[in-house]
N, C-alpha and C positions, 0 to 999 in steps of 0.2 A: 461480467462476473457471473458464474453459474454455480448453483449448489444442487447436488443430486443425492437421492437415496434410491436404492434399487431393491425390489423384492419380486420373487417369482410366485405365481399362484400355486405352484406345486408344493409350496410349504404351508398351504392354508389349513390343512387338516388340523394341525396342532396350534395354529395361530402364530403370528410373528410380530415383533416390534422392531423397527429399524429406525435409525437416525438419519435425517437429512442434514448432512454436515456442510458447513460453509466452504466456499472455494478456498484454495490453499493460501493465497495472499495477494496483496497488490502486486501487479507486475512492475518490474523495473523497466523503465523506458529509456532507451539509448538514443541520443541524437547522433547523427552521422556527419555533421559538418560543424565547424567552429561557430559559424554565424548562428545556426539553430541553437547550439548550446548556450551561446551568449544571450540570445533573445529570451530563452526560457529561464535561464538563471536570473536575469534581470527581473522578469515577471514574477518568479516565485521567490525571489529574495534569497538565493542560495549560492553556494560555491559550485564551480565546475570540477568534476572528477574525471580525468581522462582514463581511458582503457585502450591503449594502443597495442596492437599485436598482430597476429596472423591467424587465419581460420584453422590451420592445422597445428597450432601451438597448444600442446597439452597443458602447459602451465597457465596459458591464457584462459582456456576453458575451465581449468581448475579454480582460477581466481574468480571467474564469473559465477561458478557454483557457490563459492564462499560468500560472494556478494548477496546471494539469495538466502543465506542462512539467517534464521531468526533466533538462534541460541548458539553462541552469543548474538546479541541483537544488532548485527552488522547491517542487515537490510533496513531495519527501522531507522538507523542513523543516516544511511544513504538517502532514504526517502525524505527524511526530515530536513536534511542540510545540503544535499548535492543534486546536481544535474549531471547525468552520465553522458560522456562523449566518447564514442568508439571510432577507431579508424584502423584500417588495414595498412600497415606500413609499406606494403608492396604496391599499393595502388593509390595511396594518398601522399601528399607532401605536407599537409597541414600540421602533422605531428613533429616535423623536423626541428622547429625552434625549441621544442620541449626536451629534445635529446641533446641540446648544445652542451659540449664539454664532456660528454660521457664516454666517447670512443665506442668500444663494444659494450653492449649491455644486454641483460636478460629481459625477456618479455613475460608479462605485459609491462608497459611503462605507464605508471599511474602518477599523475600530478594533480595537486590541488591548485586551482586557478581562480584568481580574482577576475570576474567577467569584464571589469573595466581595464584590465591589463593583460590582454591576450599575448601569448608568446612568452609569458613569465609564469612563475609558479611560487607558491609559498612553501611547498614541501614536495619532494619527489621520491618515488619508490619504484622498484622494479622486481620482477620475478614473482614466484609463488610465495605468498606470505600467509602465515597462520591467521585464521579469522580473529582470534582473540587479540593478536598483535595489531592487526589492521584496525580493529575497533578502537584501540587506544589512539592510533594515529588520527582517525576520523573525528573522534570526540575532541581531541586536542585542537585540531584545525577548526572545527565548527565553533568551539567556545572562544578561540582566539580571534577568528576572522569575522564572525557574524555578530551583529548587535543582539540577535535573538535566535533561539532555537527551541523547538519542541523536543523534550527529552523522554517522552513516554509514548511516542507514536506507535500504535500497534502494527505488527508485521502481518497480521491476518485480520480479516473482517471481525468486528465485534459482534458477539452473538448474545441474544436474549438479555439485552439491557433492560433494567427496570425503568419503564416509562422513557426509554431512550437516554437515560442519564449516564454521562461520562464526564470525567474531569481531565482536561488537558493540562499537563504540567510543562514548564519550560524554564529556561534561563535567559537573562538579559544582561547587557553590560553597556558601559560607555567605553570609548577609546578602542573600539574594535579595529582590527588591522586593515580590513578592506577599504578601498576608496569610497568616499562618500559617507563614511561613518562619522557620527557626532563625537567630538572630543571635549573633555574637560567640562562636562555638564551633568548635573545630577539627573537621575531618572525620576520622573514624576509619576509615571504610570505605564503599564503595558496594556494596550488597547486591542480588542478582538471583536470579531463578528463571525457569523456562520452563514455560509451559502450566499454571501453577497447581499443579504437583505437586512434592512434596518441600520441604525447607527452603530458605530463601534462603541463598545463599553469597556470599562476598566476591569482588568483581571485582579485577582487577589494577590498582593505582593508585587515586588518590583524586580530585583535581581534574581530572586527565585519566585516564580509566580504560578498561579493556577487559574483555570477558567472552567467553571461548571457549565456544560452544554447539554442540550437536549437534541439528540441526533435522530432524524428520520431514517427509516430503513433505506439503504442504498448508498450512493456515493455522496459524500459531503465535503465541502471545502472550508477549512478553518483558516482565517486570515488574522494576522496579528502584527503589530508594530510597536516600537518603543517610543514613548513620548518623553522628551527631555525638557528641562527648564528653559525658559526663553521661547516657548512655543515652537520648538524644533522637533522633528520626527525622523525616525529611521525609515528605511524602505520597508515595504510590507512583505512578510513571509507567508507563503501559502503552502499548506499541506492537505493531504486527502485523508479523510476518515471514512472507512467503509463499515457498514453494519448489515447484518442479515439475521433474521429470526431463525432459530434452530427449530426444525419441525420433527415430530415423531410420527412416522407412518405406521398405522396399525392395520393389520389385515386379519379378519375373522371369518370363519366358515359358518354359514347359516343354511341348512338344508342343501339344496343343489346350487346355492349361490354363494358368493363371497362379498363381503363388505369391506371396502378400503376407505380409511378415514384418517384425518389428521386434525389437530386443534384449530379452531377458527381464529385463535389469537396469533397463529403463525401465518402472517400475511405475506402476499406476494408470490406464493408458490402456485404452480400449475401441475396437474397430474398428467404424466405422459406414459404411453405404453409402447411395447415393441414385442414382436413374436420371435425375434432372433437376435441375440446379443452380438452376433458376428457382424451385424449391420448397424447403420446409424439411422435407421428408419423409425425414429421416435415421433409419435403423433400425440397431440394434446387431446385429452378427453374432455368432452362437453357433458352437460347434464349433472354437474356437481351440485348437491344440495348442501345447505348450511342451516343448522338449527340454532346457531348462536354459540354452541359449545364445540361442535365438530363439523367439519366439512366431510362429505362422504359420497360414495357412489356404490351402487349394488351391481355386481357383474353376474350375468346369468348365461346359460348355454355355452359353457366353456368347452373348447376342444383344443387339444395340443398345448403347447407352451405359451404363456403370456407373462410378460415382465412389466413391472410398473416402477416408475420413479417420480419423485417430486423434483421439480426443476424451478430454481429461482433465477430469472433472467438477470 
């Protein structure tokens, strides 16, 4: 994950203020074999969502673009409840059981699959589908099939949280449709923990629940499961929460020098420079000072163009 802001020293005479904005979003990760999709779905406590098509299929690429959309929040629900499995129908045969009974069909072929029942599906769709329509499909399948789902997973990294505070919200149920779900037992608690450390603790609420968390900057794993009466538990759901501080890059002119600075509170950023934007020759500057309020560097003896950016690895 990388976050960048860019400024040229040519704009320094009047001064400039630019934002270092976070990276666009979490990437959707596609598995390319059924075995890999099953293994990851079991580990993350999610459904498998197939995406079978061809590389030159325009509706396939169109659907993949819609999967990436965050308004409506299709991507968020995929990240929260699904593991994506892609296959080229011209080079793979693993997709064939999922097309059983269809005859001719449009692409892509999208099936919601219980990882314990490969070769079957709980719902099946094909062709280019509106994002708002497919969002209804995925929400319905997640709530019906899974014992637990996070329903406010952000589609982009969270920025400038106050002391890292965020509230994870979700839904839980008994009698979920997928194999291994607990039936006919009351929910006693939804349990959660962050980044695999410490004991699980109870969320607020049961069928509708929330968990206040304190997120360090970077990539975080939120784990949760449903606890039922009789000391029985659901499988564990794992989702990723990304955070990054938003930084303001300030450039001021002072005599024959320029001062580049950003707030000390915006942690994790490094200052990089490049003399030619047509290249990728970004180098990290050393010699950054920090007075507790701002980090800064003074640049002297300027010749030609020089561009700066803040980068958050």
